[in-house]
N, C-alpha and C positions, 0 to 999 in steps of 0.2 A: 593487408588485405587488398586485392584490386577492386576496381572501381565497381564492377559488375556483382562480384562477390558481397561488396557493402549493400549495395541496393537489395538485392535478394534476401540478405539477413534482415534488414529492417523491415522491408516489406511481408517477410515471413513473420517477424515479430507482431508486426501491426495487425496482420491477418488474423494471427492466432488470438490476440487481444480483441479485435473485434467479433469472433465468434465465441469469445468467453472461454476459450480452451488453454490461456497462455498460463503458464506453471509460475512458481514465486520467483524461481530463478531467471526464468525469461523476463518477466516483470522487471525484476532489477536491471538486466541488460538494457531493457527499453527505456527505463526511467533514466538511466545514466546517459543513454542518447538523447533525449529528450531534454536534459536539463545541460548539455553541453553548452547550449546556445539558445539566444531568445529567438533565432530563425528556425531551431530545430522544434522549439516548442509552438512556432506558430505554424509549421507544418504539421505537425502533430494533432493540433486542434483543427485544420482545416481539413485534413483527412477524417478525423472523427464526425466533423460535419457533413461530409461529403457520404459516408457510411449511413449517417441518421436519414439521410433524404435519398437514399438509394433503394428505398423500398417502391419509389415512384418509376425505377427503370424496370419497366415491365416486358420490353423487348429490346432486339439488339438495335433498334434505331434509336429509342432512347438513350441505350447504353453509349454510340458513337457519338450524341451530343454530348454528354457528360465528358466523355474522354476529349472530344474536339475543345471543349471550353477549356479544359486543363492544357491540353496541347499549345493551343495560342497564347495562354497567359504566360506559359514557362520557357517556350520556346523563341519568345519575341520573332514571330514568324519563319523562324528557321525550321527546317524538315527532319532534322536528325534526332528525332526521338525513337528512344528503343522500343520498337513494337514486337512482341514476343508472342502475340495473337492472332490465329487464322480468321478471316473474315466468315469461316463457316461455324465459327463458333458460338453456341448460344447460352448464355448465363441465367438460369430459370429462378435464381434465389438473390436478393439482395446482399449477401455476403460475399457471393463469387464476383458480381459486380463491382461491389466496392473494393474487391481484392485488384481488379484490374484496374481500376482508377487510381489506387493507391499506388500501385506499381509504376505506373506511367507517372503517377505526379512524383514520386520519390525518384524515379530515373534520371527525368529532368531535373530535377532539384541538384541532384549530384554532376550530373553530365554539364550543365550549363552554370554551375556555381553556386553554393549554397549561401555566400556573402551577400549577394544580389538583394536589394531589397525587393520584396514581391507583394503584391496585394492579395490578399487573403480573404475568406468569409468572415473572420470576426475584424474587431476595429482593431487599427494599429496602434501598438503600446506606447505610441508617441502623440497621440491624438487626446484631446482634453476628456473625451468620452472614455477612453481606455484607462485614463489613469484614476478615474474615480471608480472603476471595477476592481475587483479584489481576485487574485488569482488563488488556485488550491494550494495546497502544501506541497513542498519539495523537500530534499533531502538536507534535513537540518538538524543538528545536535551539538550537544556538549559535552566532552568526556572528561571528568574529573577524576585527576589520579590520586594514589594512594597518600601523597604529600599536600592534596588540597588545590595544586595546580589544575589549570583547566584549559582545553584545546577545544576549539571550534572547528568541527569537524568538516564541514560544507566549506571552510576556505582553506583547511590545511591542504598541504602538498601532498600527492602519492607517494607511498612508500614508508620506510621506519619514522614514527612520529613519535616514538616513546619506549623506552626501555623500564621494564619493572623486574630488578633482580634477575633471572633467568630469563625472563619472559619477554619477548619482543611483541610490539604492537604494530600493526601496519597499516595502512590505507590502501585498498587495492586500487586497479585501473578502474574498476566499478563502482568506488567510492565506499566499498563495504570494509567495516572493520574488522581484522583480524586478529585473534591472539595465538602466539606460537610458543608454547612453554616446554622447556628441555629440564624442567624440574620434577621429580616426585617426591621431595624430602617433605617431610611435616614441621616444617618451620614456619614460623609465624607468618599468617595469611595477610598479604596486602590486598586490599578491596579498590576496585574500580567502579565508577557508575556514569552510566550513558544516559543522557537526559533529552528528550525532544521538547520543544517548544511547542505552544499553539501553532498549528500552521506548518508543522515539521513533521518528518517519519525519519527511519533509519534502520539498517540491517546491520547486524554484527556475527561473527563467527566467534564463540566461545573457547577457552583453552582447550576443551574436550572434542571441539570439532561440532558441537550442537547449533545449530542456526536458529538465529532471533530477529523477527521484523517487528521493531516498534511502533505503534501508531503515533498520533500527535498527542502532546500533554503527556508524556508517559516516561517512565524511569526503569532502569534495572540496575540494580548494584550485585556484584559478583567477584569472587576472588580472582587473581589475575593465573592462579593454576590451582586446579583442583586435587587436593594431595591426600585426603582423608578418606575416610570410608563411605562417604556421600558427596553429592555435588548440589550446593544449595546455593540458589540466587533469591534477591526480593525484587517483586514489582509493583510498580505501581501504574494503573493506567490500564492499558491493553497490547498486548503482544501474541504474535504467532510462534509457536515454538516447533523444530524439528530437531528432535533430541538423538544424540549418537549413542550409540551403546557403549557403555564401560565396564571394564572389569578391575580387580586389583586382586593380589596376590597375598595370601594369609596361610597361618599355620595348617587351615583345612583345606589348602588348594587355592582356586580363583573363585571370586565371588563376583556378583555384579553390584555395582555402585549406584544405588538409585539416584535420580536427578529431582531435587525438591524445588517446586517454587513458593516461598513465602508472600503469602498477599494479605494484608493488616490482620494479622493472626491466624488466618486459614493456609492451610498447606495444601499443594497440587503435588504427589508424588509418581513419578515414572520412572521404568527401566531403559525405555526406547520408544519414540511414538510421536504422531502429531498431533498437536491441539493448540486451542486459542483460549486464552483467557482474558476476558473482560472486567476491568476492577476499578472503574473510576470512581470515586467517592461521591462525586454528585447524583449518581445514577442509584445509589443505595442497594445495589445487590451485586454480587459478583458472579461471573458466568463462565464456566468451563465447559468447554465443546470438543468433544472427542472425535476425529477424524480417523485414526488408526492407531492400532496397539491398545494399551489400557492404561488407565490413570486410577489413584486412589484420592479421591477427594475427603480432607478433613478440616471441617468447621475450626474456628477458635476455640480453646477449650478441650480439643479433642473428643468431642462427642458427635455420635451419628456419621462415623466415616463411612464412605460408600466407594465400590469401583466400577468405573465406567466401563460400558462396551462401546465400540465405534458407533456413531449416530446419536448418543446419548449427551445430555447436556445438564449439568449440576447447577443449580441455583442457590445460592446463600443470601438469605436477606441480612443486611445491616443491621436492623432494628432488632428481629427475634434471633438472628443467628441461627436460623432453622434451615436445612438441606433438602431441597428436594429435586427429585431426578424427572427429566422428561425425555421421550423420543423425539428426535427432530426428523420431520419427513425430507428436507434437505438441510443437512448440518453444513454444508458448503456455504450457507449463506451467512456463516458466522466470520469467515475468512474472505467474505466479498471485498473488503477493504486490500487485502492483498492484491486483488486483480483489478483493484482501480474503481470500484463501484460502491456506492451505499445501497446497501440491501435493507429492507425494511419490512417485518413480518408481525402485522398487527401492533406496529411500535406505536407508543404514545407521541403526539406532537411533540409535547415538551422534550421527550428524550432525541426525537429527530432534530429539533432545533439546537439540542446541547451537541451532538454528533457534528453538526456543521459548525457552531460557534468554535470547537476545537480545531476543528480541519482548515477553516477559511481564518482563524484567529480574528473572530468578530464578537461584539457583544450582542445581545438578542432583548429587544425592548419590546414588551406586550403593549398594547393599546387596549385596554380592557381586560377582561378575563383570559386566563391561557387556555386555549382549545382544549377540548377533552378527545376530540376526535383521534382516533387511530390511523395508521398510514400502513399500507402494503404495497410493495412495489420495489424496482431496482432502478437507479440513476446513476450516470457517471459522475465521478468525484474528479474529474481532471480536468473540468473545463471551468472558466471563469464563474464566479459566483452568481452574478447576473442572469447567465445562463439557465443555471441550476435552479435559481428561484421561478424563473419564468415557468420550467417544467414542473416544479412544485404548485403552481398557482393553478396549473390545470388539472392537479390531482387533487385538490382541496379547496376551498371557499374561503381563500384568502390573500391577502395582498401582502406584497413585501416591498419595501423601499430601503434602498442604502443610503446611509448618511454617514460619511467618512469610514468609520470601521464598525458602525453600529448598523445591525437592519431591526427595521421596525415592523412589527408584524400587528395587521388589523383584518376584521371581519370584512367581507365583501360588502 
């Protein structure tokens, strides 16, 4: 890919990220670029910060000030920065202004060498202040093979990393795990498991082509080839699924093979759909949110099964094992984590902090009683923990203090 095409691709992905229109596939490509180097992550954080303050860019004069500041910093007083914009252009909204800034920032970054150290809005990773900060989760996971051996996926080289019978396991250039199976035999099944740690996330493509995004502190156990009348996997934690349609031949002709997710005894059955399951044990509920298609949710004990329609969420309580269905005004909030956001909708403060604990791999310590307040809002989860806590302090009457890998919470 030539230079200008690379600049345009990254700028386009960041622009869609800022507008909250980025697709899961695009998010994977953006994350892969961000995780390629510390310099890429620093640039991503700077662009995000510029976007956050771009609401102050209310006219062309202020926009030029923003552009000129970045131009001077990145060009070292050299004039050859790619300028794609007419002086007659007016950008009335902050996202448009931010897109100009990020394109020139990225253009200068690629044009003048991404390996040069740069001053950015966030603290340099080499300073003592930054060393105390805690970065968000990255692509980290462990693959456990059928024989019990384990592969750290974030450090494994791209290409073929293992073989299980007639199934080849690849790590592609985006860091995604892909299973390619050439068997349809009903032989004894071999199972693999992908586990993300606290502070980790991962994406994989199952043998049938279904795509799965695993959130932090989660695991998915699955056969290396789907050979029977159904496709069954086991989940702990949280995952977003895009299920591929699958058929099998029988004496009665072709039949669709259902895809079944087992979660702590409960089941979610689908034929081809997009949905999210949140089933962390400490949350005491299992939430299945349907975005497209239809799914059947069955609590453990096979009682009270129900079929969801798009926009609905099924909630199963761990204590009573009861199933309730609610209509979600904005079901997309359930997969805000795929877009790099924390989304809270009348979320308890404790649940919010558990989410942060898993994502940043920190312990939460309360000084006094656990607050009963609920939180509604959306914040970026690609920023360092200190920045996110500063935002939360403005949303709620609490103080946060980072000590090592612990966060102390106290009332103001």
